[in-house]
N, C-alpha and C positions, 0 to 999 in steps of 0.2 A: 582593255587591251592597249598596250603602249604603242607609240609610233614605231619603235624599233621592232616590236613583234609583228606589226602589220607589214613592214618592209621585209622582214625575214620570211613571213608566209608567202608574200608575193614572189620573192626570190625562189622559194622552193617550188612554187607552181610553175614559174618560168623554166626552171631546171627540168621539171618533169616533162613539160611540153617539148623542150629541146631534145631530151632523151628519146621520147617517142618518135619525134621526127627523124632523128638519126637512125633509130632502129628500122623504121619504115623504109628509109632510103637504102639501108643495107639489104633488107629483104628484097626490095625491088631490083637492085643491081644483081643480087644472087640469082633471082628468078630469070632475069634477062640472060645472064651467063649460061644458066642451065638450059634454057630454051634454045639458045644459039648452039650450044655444044651437042645437044641430043635431038633437036627437032629441026630447026632451020634458023637462018638469020632473022632478027627481029626488026621489023620496020619501025619508023618513027611513030607512026600511028599506034602500033601495038605498044611501044614503049610508053606513050602517053596514057593508054588504057591501064597498063600495069602500074604506073605511078598513082593512079586514082584508086587502086584496090586497097582493101583493108589488109592488115598483116595476116589475119587468119585465112583469107582467100589465097594470098601468096604462099603461105605455109602449106596449105592443102595442095596447091598446084605443084610446089616443089617436091612434095612427098609422092605425087602421082606422075611425075614427069616421065618416068620410064614407060608409062602407058600411052603417052602422046606420040603419035607418028607424024602428024601434020599440024600446022598452025591452027587449023579449024578445031582440032582436038584441044589445043590450048585454050582457044576462045570459049570453049564450053565451061571452063572454070571461072571465067571473068563475069563480073556483075555489070 
């Protein structure tokens, strides 16, 4: 493998990691907006917990947000 190929592969991996981070941030912000709109304002502590969740957990929460009536209901989805 040439030096150029090594750098190209490293660049691809960095790009994938950045893309995943951006997607996770977007999912987190969307979840916060939905919780605020349909359940209750989100505390800083809850925001921190949401930022630590996997995308799949956030996705499940967003799909089920209409079943959440309280913040305690939301917390049931968090790991």
